[in-house]
N, C-alpha and C positions, 0 to 999 in steps of 0.2 A: 733584688728585683729580678723578676722573670724576664727572660728574653727568648722570643720564638722567631723562627724563620717562617714567614708566610709562604706556604707552598703554592699559592696562587700568583703572587707577584714577585716572590723571591727576596723581599725586604726583611732584614733583621729588625724586628720591632720589639720594644720593651712593653711591659704590661700597661703603661700609660696610653699607648696607642690602640689597645685591644679592649674588647668587652667580653667577659666570661659568659658562657652559655650553659653551664652545668655539665652533667655527666654525658658522655658519648655512648653510642651503641645501645640505646634503650629501645626495647620493642614497643612500638606504639600500637594501640588498639583502636579500631574503628567502630562504626555503628554496629550494634548487635553484640558488643562485648559485654561480659558480665560486670557487675559492679565491683567485684573483687579485682578483676583484671585492670579496670580503669583506676581504681584506688591505688593499686600497686604502681601503675605508670605515673600517677601524679605525685605520690608521696614516698615511695620506697626507693631510696638511693643507697648505693654501697658506701660512699664516703670513707674510704679506707685510709689507714695510716700506711703509706707506702705508694706503690705503683697505682696510678689512676689514669683513666682516659677521659678527656674533657673536650668540650666544644668551645671554640673561641672565634670571635669576629674581629677582623682587622678594621675597626671602626674609623680610625683616622688615617686610612690608607686606601686600599682597593675596595674595602667594604664587604669582602667575601668571608664566608664562614669556612673554618678548617678545624681539624681535630688534632689534638696533641696528647702525647704520652709523657707523663712526668711523675716524679716522686713527691708526694705531699709532705713527706718528712724532711727530705734533704733539699727540696726545690730543684733537683736536677731534672732537666728536660731531655728526654730520650729521643724525641723527634716529632715532626709534624707531618700531616698528610691531608689530602683533600677530603672535604666533608661528604662527598658522594660515595666513599668506600664503606663497605659493610663490616670490615674488620681491619685491624692494623696491618700494614705491609710486613712482609717477612723480614726485612732489614731491621725494623723496630723490635719485632719478636726475638730476633737473634741477639740484639743488644740486651734486651731484658733478661733473656735466658742466661747470657754470659755474666751479667752483673748480679743476678739473683737466682743462684742455683736452686732448683726445686720449685721454681715459680709455676703455679698451676693456672692454666688458661681456662677461662670460662667459655661457655658456648656463645659465640658472637652472632649466630644466625637468628 
């Protein structure tokens, strides 16, 4: 079972208290975007075997959204951080780099 620390209220919550929200750090397209851009936003997801960044909501707690870095293969949670950030904090990047040498960062902007 997954256990996350909610960065908003500080509670250690297992996945039964949380609601998954899909992949984190997606670039959203507004009015005037091309059909291809909008299609990519709606349907194209990384879904990797390994390190993944996801959105979660503390549904049966504070009710706020947060982001988590975890490994989809081993279920290891590397850390959580507020949903308002545009990329993972340096502390999580350092943990991932130490545990997965050669890890390639994508462009989060």
